[in-house]
mmCIF entry with sequence, helices, sheets and N, C-alpha, C, O atoms, coordinates in Angstrom:
data_MODEL
# 
_entry.id   MODEL 
# 
_entity.id                         1 
_entity.type                       polymer 
_entity.pdbx_number_of_molecules   1 
# 
_entity_poly.entity_id                      1 
_entity_poly.type                           'polypeptide(L)' 
_entity_poly.nstd_linkage                   no 
_entity_poly.nstd_monomer                   no 
_entity_poly.pdbx_seq_one_letter_code       MAARARGETGGRPPRLTPEQAEQAQQLYDSGTAIPKIAQTFKTGRSTIYDCITPKRS 
_entity_poly.pdbx_seq_one_letter_code_can   MAARARGETGGRPPRLTPEQAEQAQQLYDSGTAIPKIAQTFKTGRSTIYDCITPKRS 
_entity_poly.pdbx_strand_id                 A 
# 
loop_
_entity_poly_seq.entity_id 
_entity_poly_seq.num 
_entity_poly_seq.mon_id 
_entity_poly_seq.hetero 
1 1  MET n 
1 2  ALA n 
1 3  ALA n 
1 4  ARG n 
1 5  ALA n 
1 6  ARG n 
1 7  GLY n 
1 8  GLU n 
1 9  THR n 
1 10 GLY n 
1 11 GLY n 
1 12 ARG n 
1 13 PRO n 
1 14 PRO n 
1 15 ARG n 
1 16 LEU n 
1 17 THR n 
1 18 PRO n 
1 19 GLU n 
1 20 GLN n 
1 21 ALA n 
1 22 GLU n 
1 23 GLN n 
1 24 ALA n 
1 25 GLN n 
1 26 GLN n 
1 27 LEU n 
1 28 TYR n 
1 29 ASP n 
1 30 SER n 
1 31 GLY n 
1 32 THR n 
1 33 ALA n 
1 34 ILE n 
1 35 PRO n 
1 36 LYS n 
1 37 ILE n 
1 38 ALA n 
1 39 GLN n 
1 40 THR n 
1 41 PHE n 
1 42 LYS n 
1 43 THR n 
1 44 GLY n 
1 45 ARG n 
1 46 SER n 
1 47 THR n 
1 48 ILE n 
1 49 TYR n 
1 50 ASP n 
1 51 CYS n 
1 52 ILE n 
1 53 THR n 
1 54 PRO n 
1 55 LYS n 
1 56 ARG n 
1 57 SER n 
# 
_struct_asym.id          A 
_struct_asym.entity_id   1 
# 
loop_
_struct_conf.conf_type_id 
_struct_conf.id 
_struct_conf.pdbx_PDB_helix_id 
_struct_conf.beg_label_comp_id 
_struct_conf.beg_label_asym_id 
_struct_conf.beg_label_seq_id 
_struct_conf.pdbx_beg_PDB_ins_code 
_struct_conf.end_label_comp_id 
_struct_conf.end_label_asym_id 
_struct_conf.end_label_seq_id 
_struct_conf.pdbx_end_PDB_ins_code 
_struct_conf.beg_auth_comp_id 
_struct_conf.beg_auth_asym_id 
_struct_conf.beg_auth_seq_id 
_struct_conf.end_auth_comp_id 
_struct_conf.end_auth_asym_id 
_struct_conf.end_auth_seq_id 
_struct_conf.pdbx_PDB_helix_class 
_struct_conf.details 
_struct_conf.pdbx_PDB_helix_length 
HELX_P HELX_P1 AA1 ALA A 2  ? ALA A 5  ? ALA A 2  ALA A 5  1 ? 4  
HELX_P HELX_P2 AA2 PRO A 18 ? ASP A 29 ? PRO A 18 ASP A 29 1 ? 12 
HELX_P HELX_P3 AA3 ILE A 34 ? THR A 40 ? ILE A 34 THR A 40 1 ? 7  
HELX_P HELX_P4 AA4 ARG A 45 ? CYS A 51 ? ARG A 45 CYS A 51 1 ? 7  
# 
_struct_conf_type.id          HELX_P 
_struct_conf_type.criteria    ? 
_struct_conf_type.reference   ? 
# 
loop_
_atom_site.group_PDB 
_atom_site.id 
_atom_site.type_symbol 
_atom_site.label_atom_id 
_atom_site.label_alt_id 
_atom_site.label_comp_id 
_atom_site.label_asym_id 
_atom_site.label_entity_id 
_atom_site.label_seq_id 
_atom_site.pdbx_PDB_ins_code 
_atom_site.Cartn_x 
_atom_site.Cartn_y 
_atom_site.Cartn_z 
_atom_site.occupancy 
_atom_site.B_iso_or_equiv 
_atom_site.pdbx_formal_charge 
_atom_site.auth_seq_id 
_atom_site.auth_comp_id 
_atom_site.auth_asym_id 
_atom_site.auth_atom_id 
_atom_site.pdbx_PDB_model_num 
ATOM 1   N N  . MET A 1 1  ? 121.241 109.698 122.394 1.00 0.00 ? 1  MET A N  1 
ATOM 2   C CA . MET A 1 1  ? 120.474 110.595 123.219 1.00 0.00 ? 1  MET A CA 1 
ATOM 3   C C  . MET A 1 1  ? 120.413 111.987 122.611 1.00 0.00 ? 1  MET A C  1 
ATOM 4   O O  . MET A 1 1  ? 119.416 112.689 122.777 1.00 0.00 ? 1  MET A O  1 
ATOM 5   N N  . ALA A 1 2  ? 121.448 112.390 121.920 1.00 0.00 ? 2  ALA A N  1 
ATOM 6   C CA . ALA A 1 2  ? 121.441 113.723 121.318 1.00 0.00 ? 2  ALA A CA 1 
ATOM 7   C C  . ALA A 1 2  ? 120.356 113.824 120.254 1.00 0.00 ? 2  ALA A C  1 
ATOM 8   O O  . ALA A 1 2  ? 119.694 114.855 120.139 1.00 0.00 ? 2  ALA A O  1 
ATOM 9   N N  . ALA A 1 3  ? 120.170 112.762 119.477 1.00 0.00 ? 3  ALA A N  1 
ATOM 10  C CA . ALA A 1 3  ? 119.138 112.784 118.435 1.00 0.00 ? 3  ALA A CA 1 
ATOM 11  C C  . ALA A 1 3  ? 117.757 112.922 119.070 1.00 0.00 ? 3  ALA A C  1 
ATOM 12  O O  . ALA A 1 3  ? 116.921 113.686 118.588 1.00 0.00 ? 3  ALA A O  1 
ATOM 13  N N  . ARG A 1 4  ? 117.525 112.198 120.126 1.00 0.00 ? 4  ARG A N  1 
ATOM 14  C CA . ARG A 1 4  ? 116.226 112.282 120.807 1.00 0.00 ? 4  ARG A CA 1 
ATOM 15  C C  . ARG A 1 4  ? 116.016 113.689 121.371 1.00 0.00 ? 4  ARG A C  1 
ATOM 16  O O  . ARG A 1 4  ? 114.898 114.203 121.357 1.00 0.00 ? 4  ARG A O  1 
ATOM 17  N N  . ALA A 1 5  ? 117.066 114.297 121.856 1.00 0.00 ? 5  ALA A N  1 
ATOM 18  C CA . ALA A 1 5  ? 116.973 115.654 122.394 1.00 0.00 ? 5  ALA A CA 1 
ATOM 19  C C  . ALA A 1 5  ? 116.604 116.649 121.292 1.00 0.00 ? 5  ALA A C  1 
ATOM 20  O O  . ALA A 1 5  ? 115.952 117.659 121.555 1.00 0.00 ? 5  ALA A O  1 
ATOM 21  N N  . ARG A 1 6  ? 117.025 116.357 120.051 1.00 0.00 ? 6  ARG A N  1 
ATOM 22  C CA . ARG A 1 6  ? 116.688 117.222 118.912 1.00 0.00 ? 6  ARG A CA 1 
ATOM 23  C C  . ARG A 1 6  ? 115.289 116.926 118.379 1.00 0.00 ? 6  ARG A C  1 
ATOM 24  O O  . ARG A 1 6  ? 114.813 117.615 117.476 1.00 0.00 ? 6  ARG A O  1 
ATOM 25  N N  . GLY A 1 7  ? 114.631 115.915 118.926 1.00 0.00 ? 7  GLY A N  1 
ATOM 26  C CA . GLY A 1 7  ? 113.284 115.588 118.494 1.00 0.00 ? 7  GLY A CA 1 
ATOM 27  C C  . GLY A 1 7  ? 113.221 114.545 117.399 1.00 0.00 ? 7  GLY A C  1 
ATOM 28  O O  . GLY A 1 7  ? 112.151 114.322 116.833 1.00 0.00 ? 7  GLY A O  1 
ATOM 29  N N  . GLU A 1 8  ? 114.320 113.904 117.085 1.00 0.00 ? 8  GLU A N  1 
ATOM 30  C CA . GLU A 1 8  ? 114.345 112.861 116.063 1.00 0.00 ? 8  GLU A CA 1 
ATOM 31  C C  . GLU A 1 8  ? 113.963 111.526 116.701 1.00 0.00 ? 8  GLU A C  1 
ATOM 32  O O  . GLU A 1 8  ? 114.399 111.200 117.805 1.00 0.00 ? 8  GLU A O  1 
ATOM 33  N N  . THR A 1 9  ? 113.153 110.775 115.991 1.00 0.00 ? 9  THR A N  1 
ATOM 34  C CA . THR A 1 9  ? 112.688 109.512 116.556 1.00 0.00 ? 9  THR A CA 1 
ATOM 35  C C  . THR A 1 9  ? 113.558 108.345 116.116 1.00 0.00 ? 9  THR A C  1 
ATOM 36  O O  . THR A 1 9  ? 113.694 107.373 116.859 1.00 0.00 ? 9  THR A O  1 
ATOM 37  N N  . GLY A 1 10 ? 114.143 108.412 114.943 1.00 0.00 ? 10 GLY A N  1 
ATOM 38  C CA . GLY A 1 10 ? 114.990 107.335 114.450 1.00 0.00 ? 10 GLY A CA 1 
ATOM 39  C C  . GLY A 1 10 ? 114.176 106.185 113.902 1.00 0.00 ? 10 GLY A C  1 
ATOM 40  O O  . GLY A 1 10 ? 112.947 106.204 113.953 1.00 0.00 ? 10 GLY A O  1 
ATOM 41  N N  . GLY A 1 11 ? 114.846 105.202 113.390 1.00 0.00 ? 11 GLY A N  1 
ATOM 42  C CA . GLY A 1 11 ? 114.180 104.038 112.842 1.00 0.00 ? 11 GLY A CA 1 
ATOM 43  C C  . GLY A 1 11 ? 113.867 104.186 111.362 1.00 0.00 ? 11 GLY A C  1 
ATOM 44  O O  . GLY A 1 11 ? 113.987 105.261 110.774 1.00 0.00 ? 11 GLY A O  1 
ATOM 45  N N  . ARG A 1 12 ? 113.469 103.083 110.797 1.00 0.00 ? 12 ARG A N  1 
ATOM 46  C CA . ARG A 1 12 ? 113.150 103.058 109.384 1.00 0.00 ? 12 ARG A CA 1 
ATOM 47  C C  . ARG A 1 12 ? 111.750 103.638 109.159 1.00 0.00 ? 12 ARG A C  1 
ATOM 48  O O  . ARG A 1 12 ? 110.834 103.352 109.930 1.00 0.00 ? 12 ARG A O  1 
ATOM 49  N N  . PRO A 1 13 ? 111.578 104.451 108.109 1.00 0.00 ? 13 PRO A N  1 
ATOM 50  C CA . PRO A 1 13 ? 110.242 104.997 107.851 1.00 0.00 ? 13 PRO A CA 1 
ATOM 51  C C  . PRO A 1 13 ? 109.292 103.912 107.365 1.00 0.00 ? 13 PRO A C  1 
ATOM 52  O O  . PRO A 1 13 ? 109.737 102.922 106.784 1.00 0.00 ? 13 PRO A O  1 
ATOM 53  N N  . PRO A 1 14 ? 107.984 104.078 107.593 1.00 0.00 ? 14 PRO A N  1 
ATOM 54  C CA . PRO A 1 14 ? 107.022 103.071 107.152 1.00 0.00 ? 14 PRO A CA 1 
ATOM 55  C C  . PRO A 1 14 ? 107.024 102.928 105.627 1.00 0.00 ? 14 PRO A C  1 
ATOM 56  O O  . PRO A 1 14 ? 107.224 103.904 104.904 1.00 0.00 ? 14 PRO A O  1 
ATOM 57  N N  . ARG A 1 15 ? 106.801 101.712 105.153 1.00 0.00 ? 15 ARG A N  1 
ATOM 58  C CA . ARG A 1 15 ? 106.809 101.435 103.719 1.00 0.00 ? 15 ARG A CA 1 
ATOM 59  C C  . ARG A 1 15 ? 105.572 102.003 103.039 1.00 0.00 ? 15 ARG A C  1 
ATOM 60  O O  . ARG A 1 15 ? 105.652 102.494 101.913 1.00 0.00 ? 15 ARG A O  1 
ATOM 61  N N  . LEU A 1 16 ? 104.427 101.940 103.717 1.00 0.00 ? 16 LEU A N  1 
ATOM 62  C CA . LEU A 1 16 ? 103.185 102.448 103.157 1.00 0.00 ? 16 LEU A CA 1 
ATOM 63  C C  . LEU A 1 16 ? 102.777 103.728 103.874 1.00 0.00 ? 16 LEU A C  1 
ATOM 64  O O  . LEU A 1 16 ? 102.939 103.855 105.087 1.00 0.00 ? 16 LEU A O  1 
ATOM 65  N N  . THR A 1 17 ? 102.246 104.671 103.106 1.00 0.00 ? 17 THR A N  1 
ATOM 66  C CA . THR A 1 17 ? 101.707 105.881 103.707 1.00 0.00 ? 17 THR A CA 1 
ATOM 67  C C  . THR A 1 17 ? 100.401 105.525 104.423 1.00 0.00 ? 17 THR A C  1 
ATOM 68  O O  . THR A 1 17 ? 99.836  104.463 104.163 1.00 0.00 ? 17 THR A O  1 
ATOM 69  N N  . PRO A 1 18 ? 99.917  106.381 105.309 1.00 0.00 ? 18 PRO A N  1 
ATOM 70  C CA . PRO A 1 18 ? 98.630  106.087 105.959 1.00 0.00 ? 18 PRO A CA 1 
ATOM 71  C C  . PRO A 1 18 ? 97.492  105.900 104.952 1.00 0.00 ? 18 PRO A C  1 
ATOM 72  O O  . PRO A 1 18 ? 96.601  105.081 105.175 1.00 0.00 ? 18 PRO A O  1 
ATOM 73  N N  . GLU A 1 19 ? 97.515  106.642 103.861 1.00 0.00 ? 19 GLU A N  1 
ATOM 74  C CA . GLU A 1 19 ? 96.478  106.495 102.834 1.00 0.00 ? 19 GLU A CA 1 
ATOM 75  C C  . GLU A 1 19 ? 96.573  105.133 102.163 1.00 0.00 ? 19 GLU A C  1 
ATOM 76  O O  . GLU A 1 19 ? 95.554  104.488 101.916 1.00 0.00 ? 19 GLU A O  1 
ATOM 77  N N  . GLN A 1 20 ? 97.797  104.690 101.864 1.00 0.00 ? 20 GLN A N  1 
ATOM 78  C CA . GLN A 1 20 ? 97.984  103.375 101.255 1.00 0.00 ? 20 GLN A CA 1 
ATOM 79  C C  . GLN A 1 20 ? 97.571  102.267 102.219 1.00 0.00 ? 20 GLN A C  1 
ATOM 80  O O  . GLN A 1 20 ? 96.988  101.266 101.802 1.00 0.00 ? 20 GLN A O  1 
ATOM 81  N N  . ALA A 1 21 ? 97.869  102.440 103.495 1.00 0.00 ? 21 ALA A N  1 
ATOM 82  C CA . ALA A 1 21 ? 97.481  101.442 104.486 1.00 0.00 ? 21 ALA A CA 1 
ATOM 83  C C  . ALA A 1 21 ? 95.963  101.334 104.560 1.00 0.00 ? 21 ALA A C  1 
ATOM 84  O O  . ALA A 1 21 ? 95.424  100.237 104.710 1.00 0.00 ? 21 ALA A O  1 
ATOM 85  N N  . GLU A 1 22 ? 95.274  102.462 104.455 1.00 0.00 ? 22 GLU A N  1 
ATOM 86  C CA . GLU A 1 22 ? 93.814  102.454 104.459 1.00 0.00 ? 22 GLU A CA 1 
ATOM 87  C C  . GLU A 1 22 ? 93.279  101.749 103.212 1.00 0.00 ? 22 GLU A C  1 
ATOM 88  O O  . GLU A 1 22 ? 92.319  100.983 103.294 1.00 0.00 ? 22 GLU A O  1 
ATOM 89  N N  . GLN A 1 23 ? 93.896  102.005 102.064 1.00 0.00 ? 23 GLN A N  1 
ATOM 90  C CA . GLN A 1 23 ? 93.493  101.328 100.829 1.00 0.00 ? 23 GLN A CA 1 
ATOM 91  C C  . GLN A 1 23 ? 93.719  99.821  100.943 1.00 0.00 ? 23 GLN A C  1 
ATOM 92  O O  . GLN A 1 23 ? 92.888  99.028  100.500 1.00 0.00 ? 23 GLN A O  1 
ATOM 93  N N  . ALA A 1 24 ? 94.843  99.432  101.537 1.00 0.00 ? 24 ALA A N  1 
ATOM 94  C CA . ALA A 1 24 ? 95.136  98.013  101.723 1.00 0.00 ? 24 ALA A CA 1 
ATOM 95  C C  . ALA A 1 24 ? 94.082  97.370  102.615 1.00 0.00 ? 24 ALA A C  1 
ATOM 96  O O  . ALA A 1 24 ? 93.650  96.248  102.353 1.00 0.00 ? 24 ALA A O  1 
ATOM 97  N N  . GLN A 1 25 ? 93.664  98.069  103.664 1.00 0.00 ? 25 GLN A N  1 
ATOM 98  C CA . GLN A 1 25 ? 92.632  97.557  104.557 1.00 0.00 ? 25 GLN A CA 1 
ATOM 99  C C  . GLN A 1 25 ? 91.314  97.385  103.818 1.00 0.00 ? 25 GLN A C  1 
ATOM 100 O O  . GLN A 1 25 ? 90.619  96.386  104.001 1.00 0.00 ? 25 GLN A O  1 
ATOM 101 N N  . GLN A 1 26 ? 90.968  98.362  102.980 1.00 0.00 ? 26 GLN A N  1 
ATOM 102 C CA . GLN A 1 26 ? 89.730  98.280  102.210 1.00 0.00 ? 26 GLN A CA 1 
ATOM 103 C C  . GLN A 1 26 ? 89.773  97.108  101.239 1.00 0.00 ? 26 GLN A C  1 
ATOM 104 O O  . GLN A 1 26 ? 88.781  96.395  101.084 1.00 0.00 ? 26 GLN A O  1 
ATOM 105 N N  . LEU A 1 27 ? 90.921  96.900  100.580 1.00 0.00 ? 27 LEU A N  1 
ATOM 106 C CA . LEU A 1 27 ? 91.059  95.765  99.668  1.00 0.00 ? 27 LEU A CA 1 
ATOM 107 C C  . LEU A 1 27 ? 90.906  94.448  100.424 1.00 0.00 ? 27 LEU A C  1 
ATOM 108 O O  . LEU A 1 27 ? 90.238  93.526  99.958  1.00 0.00 ? 27 LEU A O  1 
ATOM 109 N N  . TYR A 1 28 ? 91.533  94.375  101.593 1.00 0.00 ? 28 TYR A N  1 
ATOM 110 C CA . TYR A 1 28 ? 91.452  93.165  102.405 1.00 0.00 ? 28 TYR A CA 1 
ATOM 111 C C  . TYR A 1 28 ? 90.016  92.896  102.854 1.00 0.00 ? 28 TYR A C  1 
ATOM 112 O O  . TYR A 1 28 ? 89.539  91.762  102.808 1.00 0.00 ? 28 TYR A O  1 
ATOM 113 N N  . ASP A 1 29 ? 89.334  93.961  103.290 1.00 0.00 ? 29 ASP A N  1 
ATOM 114 C CA . ASP A 1 29 ? 87.950  93.818  103.744 1.00 0.00 ? 29 ASP A CA 1 
ATOM 115 C C  . ASP A 1 29 ? 87.022  93.376  102.618 1.00 0.00 ? 29 ASP A C  1 
ATOM 116 O O  . ASP A 1 29 ? 86.013  92.714  102.864 1.00 0.00 ? 29 ASP A O  1 
ATOM 117 N N  . SER A 1 30 ? 87.365  93.744  101.375 1.00 0.00 ? 30 SER A N  1 
ATOM 118 C CA . SER A 1 30 ? 86.522  93.367  100.239 1.00 0.00 ? 30 SER A CA 1 
ATOM 119 C C  . SER A 1 30 ? 86.830  91.960  99.735  1.00 0.00 ? 30 SER A C  1 
ATOM 120 O O  . SER A 1 30 ? 86.184  91.484  98.801  1.00 0.00 ? 30 SER A O  1 
ATOM 121 N N  . GLY A 1 31 ? 87.815  91.284  100.347 1.00 0.00 ? 31 GLY A N  1 
ATOM 122 C CA . GLY A 1 31 ? 88.086  89.898  100.000 1.00 0.00 ? 31 GLY A CA 1 
ATOM 123 C C  . GLY A 1 31 ? 89.291  89.670  99.112  1.00 0.00 ? 31 GLY A C  1 
ATOM 124 O O  . GLY A 1 31 ? 89.529  88.538  98.689  1.00 0.00 ? 31 GLY A O  1 
ATOM 125 N N  . THR A 1 32 ? 90.061  90.707  98.815  1.00 0.00 ? 32 THR A N  1 
ATOM 126 C CA . THR A 1 32 ? 91.259  90.555  97.998  1.00 0.00 ? 32 THR A CA 1 
ATOM 127 C C  . THR A 1 32 ? 92.325  89.802  98.793  1.00 0.00 ? 32 THR A C  1 
ATOM 128 O O  . THR A 1 32 ? 92.509  90.047  99.985  1.00 0.00 ? 32 THR A O  1 
ATOM 129 N N  . ALA A 1 33 ? 93.018  88.894  98.131  1.00 0.00 ? 33 ALA A N  1 
ATOM 130 C CA . ALA A 1 33 ? 94.042  88.087  98.792  1.00 0.00 ? 33 ALA A CA 1 
ATOM 131 C C  . ALA A 1 33 ? 95.264  88.939  99.143  1.00 0.00 ? 33 ALA A C  1 
ATOM 132 O O  . ALA A 1 33 ? 95.606  89.885  98.433  1.00 0.00 ? 33 ALA A O  1 
ATOM 133 N N  . ILE A 1 34 ? 95.910  88.584  100.245 1.00 0.00 ? 34 ILE A N  1 
ATOM 134 C CA . ILE A 1 34 ? 97.085  89.311  100.724 1.00 0.00 ? 34 ILE A CA 1 
ATOM 135 C C  . ILE A 1 34 ? 98.184  89.391  99.658  1.00 0.00 ? 34 ILE A C  1 
ATOM 136 O O  . ILE A 1 34 ? 98.723  90.476  99.440  1.00 0.00 ? 34 ILE A O  1 
ATOM 137 N N  . PRO A 1 35 ? 98.543  88.279  98.977  1.00 0.00 ? 35 PRO A N  1 
ATOM 138 C CA . PRO A 1 35 ? 99.598  88.394  97.950  1.00 0.00 ? 35 PRO A CA 1 
ATOM 139 C C  . PRO A 1 35 ? 99.240  89.380  96.829  1.00 0.00 ? 35 PRO A C  1 
ATOM 140 O O  . PRO A 1 35 ? 100.117 90.063  96.299  1.00 0.00 ? 35 PRO A O  1 
ATOM 141 N N  . LYS A 1 36 ? 97.976  89.452  96.476  1.00 0.00 ? 36 LYS A N  1 
ATOM 142 C CA . LYS A 1 36 ? 97.541  90.382  95.425  1.00 0.00 ? 36 LYS A CA 1 
ATOM 143 C C  . LYS A 1 36 ? 97.659  91.827  95.916  1.00 0.00 ? 36 LYS A C  1 
ATOM 144 O O  . LYS A 1 36 ? 98.059  92.710  95.157  1.00 0.00 ? 36 LYS A O  1 
ATOM 145 N N  . ILE A 1 37 ? 97.314  92.068  97.175  1.00 0.00 ? 37 ILE A N  1 
ATOM 146 C CA . ILE A 1 37 ? 97.450  93.406  97.752  1.00 0.00 ? 37 ILE A CA 1 
ATOM 147 C C  . ILE A 1 37 ? 98.920  93.801  97.789  1.00 0.00 ? 37 ILE A C  1 
ATOM 148 O O  . ILE A 1 37 ? 99.274  94.928  97.439  1.00 0.00 ? 37 ILE A O  1 
ATOM 149 N N  . ALA A 1 38 ? 99.772  92.881  98.211  1.00 0.00 ? 38 ALA A N  1 
ATOM 150 C CA . ALA A 1 38 ? 101.211 93.148  98.270  1.00 0.00 ? 38 ALA A CA 1 
ATOM 151 C C  . ALA A 1 38 ? 101.754 93.468  96.882  1.00 0.00 ? 38 ALA A C  1 
ATOM 152 O O  . ALA A 1 38 ? 102.592 94.357  96.730  1.00 0.00 ? 38 ALA A O  1 
ATOM 153 N N  . GLN A 1 39 ? 101.288 92.757  95.889  1.00 0.00 ? 39 GLN A N  1 
ATOM 154 C CA . GLN A 1 39 ? 101.727 92.996  94.513  1.00 0.00 ? 39 GLN A CA 1 
ATOM 155 C C  . GLN A 1 39 ? 101.267 94.382  94.049  1.00 0.00 ? 39 GLN A C  1 
ATOM 156 O O  . GLN A 1 39 ? 102.005 95.079  93.351  1.00 0.00 ? 39 GLN A O  1 
ATOM 157 N N  . THR A 1 40 ? 100.077 94.771  94.426  1.00 0.00 ? 40 THR A N  1 
ATOM 158 C CA . THR A 1 40 ? 99.543  96.075  94.052  1.00 0.00 ? 40 THR A CA 1 
ATOM 159 C C  . THR A 1 40 ? 100.421 97.204  94.580  1.00 0.00 ? 40 THR A C  1 
ATOM 160 O O  . THR A 1 40 ? 100.685 98.173  93.868  1.00 0.00 ? 40 THR A O  1 
ATOM 161 N N  . PHE A 1 41 ? 100.869 97.081  95.819  1.00 0.00 ? 41 PHE A N  1 
ATOM 162 C CA . PHE A 1 41 ? 101.675 98.131  96.447  1.00 0.00 ? 41 PHE A CA 1 
ATOM 163 C C  . PHE A 1 41 ? 103.177 97.897  96.298  1.00 0.00 ? 41 PHE A C  1 
ATOM 164 O O  . PHE A 1 41 ? 103.983 98.655  96.835  1.00 0.00 ? 41 PHE A O  1 
ATOM 165 N N  . LYS A 1 42 ? 103.549 96.846  95.568  1.00 0.00 ? 42 LYS A N  1 
ATOM 166 C CA . LYS A 1 42 ? 104.968 96.516  95.330  1.00 0.00 ? 42 LYS A CA 1 
ATOM 167 C C  . LYS A 1 42 ? 105.739 96.410  96.651  1.00 0.00 ? 42 LYS A C  1 
ATOM 168 O O  . LYS A 1 42 ? 106.780 97.039  96.845  1.00 0.00 ? 42 LYS A O  1 
ATOM 169 N N  . THR A 1 43 ? 105.190 95.596  97.543  1.00 0.00 ? 43 THR A N  1 
ATOM 170 C CA . THR A 1 43 ? 105.810 95.365  98.839  1.00 0.00 ? 43 THR A CA 1 
ATOM 171 C C  . THR A 1 43 ? 105.611 93.907  99.227  1.00 0.00 ? 43 THR A C  1 
ATOM 172 O O  . THR A 1 43 ? 104.949 93.153  98.513  1.00 0.00 ? 43 THR A O  1 
ATOM 173 N N  . GLY A 1 44 ? 106.175 93.519  100.340 1.00 0.00 ? 44 GLY A N  1 
ATOM 174 C CA . GLY A 1 44 ? 106.059 92.143  100.792 1.00 0.00 ? 44 GLY A CA 1 
ATOM 175 C C  . GLY A 1 44 ? 104.754 91.883  101.531 1.00 0.00 ? 44 GLY A C  1 
ATOM 176 O O  . GLY A 1 44 ? 104.081 92.807  101.987 1.00 0.00 ? 44 GLY A O  1 
ATOM 177 N N  . ARG A 1 45 ? 104.413 90.598  101.639 1.00 0.00 ? 45 ARG A N  1 
ATOM 178 C CA . ARG A 1 45 ? 103.198 90.219  102.357 1.00 0.00 ? 45 ARG A CA 1 
ATOM 179 C C  . ARG A 1 45 ? 103.268 90.632  103.815 1.00 0.00 ? 45 ARG A C  1 
ATOM 180 O O  . ARG A 1 45 ? 102.260 91.038  104.393 1.00 0.00 ? 45 ARG A O  1 
ATOM 181 N N  . SER A 1 46 ? 104.437 90.535  104.411 1.00 0.00 ? 46 SER A N  1 
ATOM 182 C CA . SER A 1 46 ? 104.560 90.871  105.829 1.00 0.00 ? 46 SER A CA 1 
ATOM 183 C C  . SER A 1 46 ? 104.241 92.343  106.087 1.00 0.00 ? 46 SER A C  1 
ATOM 184 O O  . SER A 1 46 ? 103.696 92.684  107.137 1.00 0.00 ? 46 SER A O  1 
ATOM 185 N N  . THR A 1 47 ? 104.575 93.210  105.144 1.00 0.00 ? 47 THR A N  1 
ATOM 186 C CA . THR A 1 47 ? 104.237 94.627  105.285 1.00 0.00 ? 47 THR A CA 1 
ATOM 187 C C  . THR A 1 47 ? 102.729 94.810  105.303 1.00 0.00 ? 47 THR A C  1 
ATOM 188 O O  . THR A 1 47 ? 102.207 95.609  106.079 1.00 0.00 ? 47 THR A O  1 
ATOM 189 N N  . ILE A 1 48 ? 102.028 94.072  104.450 1.00 0.00 ? 48 ILE A N  1 
ATOM 190 C CA . ILE A 1 48 ? 100.573 94.163  104.408 1.00 0.00 ? 48 ILE A CA 1 
ATOM 191 C C  . ILE A 1 48 ? 99.979  93.630  105.711 1.00 0.00 ? 48 ILE A C  1 
ATOM 192 O O  . ILE A 1 48 ? 99.072  94.240  106.277 1.00 0.00 ? 48 ILE A O  1 
ATOM 193 N N  . TYR A 1 49 ? 100.489 92.495  106.183 1.00 0.00 ? 49 TYR A N  1 
ATOM 194 C CA . TYR A 1 49 ? 99.997  91.953  107.453 1.00 0.00 ? 49 TYR A CA 1 
ATOM 195 C C  . TYR A 1 49 ? 100.220 92.938  108.597 1.00 0.00 ? 49 TYR A C  1 
ATOM 196 O O  . TYR A 1 49 ? 99.403  93.007  109.515 1.00 0.00 ? 49 TYR A O  1 
ATOM 197 N N  . ASP A 1 50 ? 101.315 93.703  108.556 1.00 0.00 ? 50 ASP A N  1 
ATOM 198 C CA . ASP A 1 50 ? 101.603 94.664  109.617 1.00 0.00 ? 50 ASP A CA 1 
ATOM 199 C C  . ASP A 1 50 ? 100.625 95.830  109.629 1.00 0.00 ? 50 ASP A C  1 
ATOM 200 O O  . ASP A 1 50 ? 100.375 96.410  110.686 1.00 0.00 ? 50 ASP A O  1 
ATOM 201 N N  . CYS A 1 51 ? 100.065 96.186  108.469 1.00 0.00 ? 51 CYS A N  1 
ATOM 202 C CA . CYS A 1 51 ? 99.245  97.398  108.417 1.00 0.00 ? 51 CYS A CA 1 
ATOM 203 C C  . CYS A 1 51 ? 97.745  97.128  108.358 1.00 0.00 ? 51 CYS A C  1 
ATOM 204 O O  . CYS A 1 51 ? 96.964  98.080  108.354 1.00 0.00 ? 51 CYS A O  1 
ATOM 205 N N  . ILE A 1 52 ? 97.313  95.871  108.312 1.00 0.00 ? 52 ILE A N  1 
ATOM 206 C CA . ILE A 1 52 ? 95.874  95.587  108.273 1.00 0.00 ? 52 ILE A CA 1 
ATOM 207 C C  . ILE A 1 52 ? 95.401  95.024  109.609 1.00 0.00 ? 52 ILE A C  1 
ATOM 208 O O  . ILE A 1 52 ? 96.187  94.501  110.398 1.00 0.00 ? 52 ILE A O  1 
ATOM 209 N N  . THR A 1 53 ? 94.118  95.143  109.837 1.00 0.00 ? 53 THR A N  1 
ATOM 210 C CA . THR A 1 53 ? 93.492  94.508  110.983 1.00 0.00 ? 53 THR A CA 1 
ATOM 211 C C  . THR A 1 53 ? 92.734  93.295  110.466 1.00 0.00 ? 53 THR A C  1 
ATOM 212 O O  . THR A 1 53 ? 91.781  93.450  109.703 1.00 0.00 ? 53 THR A O  1 
ATOM 213 N N  . PRO A 1 54 ? 93.135  92.091  110.864 1.00 0.00 ? 54 PRO A N  1 
ATOM 214 C CA . PRO A 1 54 ? 92.484  90.896  110.330 1.00 0.00 ? 54 PRO A CA 1 
ATOM 215 C C  . PRO A 1 54 ? 91.027  90.786  110.752 1.00 0.00 ? 54 PRO A C  1 
ATOM 216 O O  . PRO A 1 54 ? 90.620  91.300  111.794 1.00 0.00 ? 54 PRO A O  1 
ATOM 217 N N  . LYS A 1 55 ? 90.257  90.108  109.919 1.00 0.00 ? 55 LYS A N  1 
ATOM 218 C CA . LYS A 1 55 ? 88.840  89.874  110.229 1.00 0.00 ? 55 LYS A CA 1 
ATOM 219 C C  . LYS A 1 55 ? 88.730  88.875  111.365 1.00 0.00 ? 55 LYS A C  1 
ATOM 220 O O  . LYS A 1 55 ? 89.527  87.944  111.476 1.00 0.00 ? 55 LYS A O  1 
ATOM 221 N N  . ARG A 1 56 ? 87.742  89.083  112.195 1.00 0.00 ? 56 ARG A N  1 
ATOM 222 C CA . ARG A 1 56 ? 87.460  88.109  113.264 1.00 0.00 ? 56 ARG A CA 1 
ATOM 223 C C  . ARG A 1 56 ? 86.330  87.233  112.809 1.00 0.00 ? 56 ARG A C  1 
ATOM 224 O O  . ARG A 1 56 ? 85.339  87.719  112.264 1.00 0.00 ? 56 ARG A O  1 
ATOM 225 N N  . SER A 1 57 ? 86.470  85.931  113.027 1.00 0.00 ? 57 SER A N  1 
ATOM 226 C CA . SER A 1 57 ? 85.399  85.041  112.635 1.00 0.00 ? 57 SER A CA 1 
ATOM 227 C C  . SER A 1 57 ? 84.640  84.488  113.816 1.00 0.00 ? 57 SER A C  1 
ATOM 228 O O  . SER A 1 57 ? 83.699  83.715  113.639 1.00 0.00 ? 57 SER A O  1 
# 
C-alpha cells in the first residue's frame, strides 16, 4: 500500500514500447507471420499476440 500511495504501479514493464507494438501491428496487418514478427523484435510469440489486434474474418 505504501508504494501505491507514492504513485508506483508495480508489475513488470512491457516488453515492447508503444512504437514497437504499432510496428508489430502493421507487420501483422501486412500479412507477416507471428513467428517472424517475434523474431524481428527478439521476443516470444505470446508477447506479439498480447500487443496485436487479430484480424476478423
